[in-house]
N, C-alpha and C positions, 0 to 999 in steps of 0.2 A: 100387664101381668107377664112375667117371663116363664119359660118352660119349667124351671125348677119349682115354682109355686103350684104348678098343675099336676105334679107327680102324686099319684094316689098310693095309699097304703096297699100292700099286697093282700089279697083275699086268702091265698093259700100259703102254706109254710113248708119249709124243707122237711122231708120225711112223710108228708101226706101222700096218699094214693089218690090219683085223679084219673078221669077218663075224658076223652075228647067228646065234645058236644055233637060233632057231626061224623067223624071217622071212627072206625071200630078199633081203637087202641086205648090202652091204659098205661099208667106208669107211676113211678115215684119221683117226687120233686127232689133234685139234688142241688139246685141253685136257682136264684131269682134275680132278674134284672128289673130295676124299677121302671124302666121304659125300654123300648126296642134297642137291642144291642148287637144285632147281627149285621150282615153286610147288606148293602143296597141291592145287590144282585139277588140275594136270597129273597128279600122282600118283594122285589119286582117279579120274581118267578111265581108268586102266588096269584092265581086268577083275580083280576080286579074286583069282580063281584063278591068275592069272599075274603079279600085282603083286609086284615085287621088294622086298626089305627095303631100308630106307634106310641102314643102317649098313655100307655097302660103297662102294668107289669107283664113280663114275659118269663116263662118258666122253662128250665132245663130239666128234662125227664129221662130217666132210664125207662124206656118204653118197651111194650110188647104188643103184638097182635097174634092172631091164630097161627101165623107162619114163622115169625122171627122176633128177635129182640134188637133194639137199636136205640139211639139217642134222638130225642125230639126237642124242638124249640117251639113253644106254643104260647099264644096270647091268652091272657086271663079270660077274655070273653068267650073263648072256645073250650074252657075246662069246666068240669063238674066234679064234685067229690065222688069217689068210687066207694060204694058201701058194700061191696061183695065180700069183704074180709078175706079175699084170696091174696096170697103173696105174689110179688113180682118176681119173675124168673130170670130177669136180666143178670148176666154174670157179674157185673160191676157192683151190684147191690151189696154183696158180702164184703166188698172192700171199703165202701162208704158208710155202711150202717152196721150197727152191732146186733140188730134183731128187730123183730116186729112185735109191738106191744099195743094192745087195744086198737088195732087197725092202723097204726102209724109206725113208721120206721124210726128207730133211735139212732142218731148220728154216732158213729164210732168214736171212742176216746182218742184213737190215733189221729183223727183229723182235728181234734181240739187242742192238741199239744204242739 
Protein backbone atom coordinates (compact mmCIF):
# COMPACT_ATOMS: atom_id res chain seq x y z
CA UNK A 1 0.00 0.00 0.00
CA UNK A 2 1.51 3.34 -1.01
CA UNK A 3 1.17 6.65 0.84
CA UNK A 4 -1.48 7.95 -1.57
CA UNK A 5 -3.95 5.19 -0.67
CA UNK A 6 -3.66 5.95 3.06
CA UNK A 7 -4.71 9.60 2.79
CA UNK A 8 -7.86 10.20 4.83
CA UNK A 9 -10.68 12.56 3.97
CA UNK A 10 -10.48 15.78 5.97
CA UNK A 11 -12.83 15.92 8.95
CA UNK A 12 -13.03 19.74 8.91
CA UNK A 13 -13.63 22.19 6.05
CA UNK A 14 -12.57 25.66 5.00
CA UNK A 15 -14.60 28.24 6.92
CA UNK A 16 -15.20 26.10 9.99
CA UNK A 17 -14.24 27.50 13.39
CA UNK A 18 -12.13 25.10 15.43
CA UNK A 19 -10.22 25.07 18.69
CA UNK A 20 -7.05 23.29 19.70
CA UNK A 21 -7.54 20.17 21.79
CA UNK A 22 -4.68 21.05 24.19
CA UNK A 23 -3.61 24.67 23.78
CA UNK A 24 -5.91 27.68 24.45
CA UNK A 25 -6.48 28.99 20.93
CA UNK A 26 -9.15 28.87 18.28
CA UNK A 27 -9.32 29.81 14.62
CA UNK A 28 -10.98 29.56 11.26
CA UNK A 29 -9.69 27.10 8.65
CA UNK A 30 -8.53 28.77 5.44
CA UNK A 31 -6.68 25.86 3.80
CA UNK A 32 -6.23 22.10 4.20
CA UNK A 33 -3.28 19.85 3.38
CA UNK A 34 -4.27 16.16 2.92
CA UNK A 35 -1.07 15.18 4.76
CA UNK A 36 1.74 17.07 6.47
CA UNK A 37 3.04 19.81 4.17
CA UNK A 38 5.31 21.94 6.34
CA UNK A 39 9.09 21.75 6.77
CA UNK A 40 10.93 18.94 8.48
CA UNK A 41 12.43 21.54 10.87
CA UNK A 42 8.96 22.68 11.90
CA UNK A 43 7.87 19.09 12.58
CA UNK A 44 11.01 18.21 14.54
CA UNK A 45 10.58 21.34 16.72
CA UNK A 46 7.43 19.79 18.20
CA UNK A 47 8.24 17.83 21.37
CA UNK A 48 8.40 14.15 20.46
CA UNK A 49 5.83 13.09 23.06
CA UNK A 50 3.16 15.30 21.44
CA UNK A 51 4.39 15.27 17.82
CA UNK A 52 1.50 14.33 15.48
CA UNK A 53 1.70 11.73 12.74
CA UNK A 54 2.25 13.13 9.26
CA UNK A 55 -0.31 10.92 7.48
CA UNK A 56 -3.37 12.94 8.46
CA UNK A 57 -4.90 16.21 7.28
CA UNK A 58 -3.23 19.41 8.53
CA UNK A 59 -5.10 22.70 8.68
CA UNK A 60 -4.02 26.31 8.11
CA UNK A 61 -5.83 28.57 10.57
CA UNK A 62 -6.28 32.26 11.13
CA UNK A 63 -5.91 31.81 14.86
CA UNK A 64 -6.31 33.80 18.05
CA UNK A 65 -5.72 33.42 21.74
CA UNK A 66 -6.30 35.83 24.63
CA UNK A 67 -3.21 37.88 23.70
CA UNK A 68 -2.88 37.98 19.90
CA UNK A 69 -3.83 36.77 16.43
CA UNK A 70 -1.54 34.67 14.24
CA UNK A 71 -1.52 31.86 11.67
CA UNK A 72 -1.33 28.27 12.89
CA UNK A 73 -0.72 24.90 11.25
CA UNK A 74 -2.45 22.12 13.16
CA UNK A 75 -2.94 18.37 12.74
CA UNK A 76 -6.47 17.01 12.58
CA UNK A 77 -5.95 14.97 15.77
CA UNK A 78 -5.46 18.21 17.71
CA UNK A 79 -8.59 20.04 16.57
CA UNK A 80 -12.16 20.13 17.84
CA UNK A 81 -15.14 22.08 16.52
CA UNK A 82 -15.60 25.37 18.35
CA UNK A 83 -19.27 25.86 19.17
CA UNK A 84 -18.93 29.20 20.96
CA UNK A 85 -20.50 31.08 17.99
CA UNK A 86 -17.99 33.88 18.55
CA UNK A 87 -16.32 35.43 15.48
CA UNK A 88 -12.58 35.17 14.87
CA UNK A 89 -10.85 38.56 15.22
CA UNK A 90 -7.81 37.82 13.02
CA UNK A 91 -7.47 40.74 10.54
CA UNK A 92 -7.08 38.43 7.50
CA UNK A 93 -10.56 36.96 8.00
CA UNK A 94 -12.22 39.91 6.23
CA UNK A 95 -9.99 39.37 3.16
CA UNK A 96 -10.68 35.64 2.80
CA UNK A 97 -14.27 35.38 3.94
CA UNK A 98 -17.47 37.24 3.06
CA UNK A 99 -19.03 36.80 6.48
CA UNK A 100 -20.13 34.43 9.20
CA UNK A 101 -23.29 32.40 8.66
CA UNK A 102 -24.64 29.76 11.06
CA UNK A 103 -21.29 29.49 12.85
CA UNK A 104 -19.26 29.06 9.66
CA UNK A 105 -17.36 31.55 7.52
CA UNK A 106 -18.35 31.88 3.87
CA UNK A 107 -15.47 32.06 1.39
CA UNK A 108 -15.34 35.43 -0.37
CA UNK A 109 -16.35 35.49 -4.04
CA UNK A 110 -13.10 37.33 -4.76
CA UNK A 111 -11.22 34.11 -4.03
CA UNK A 112 -13.45 31.99 -6.25
CA UNK A 113 -12.89 34.01 -9.40
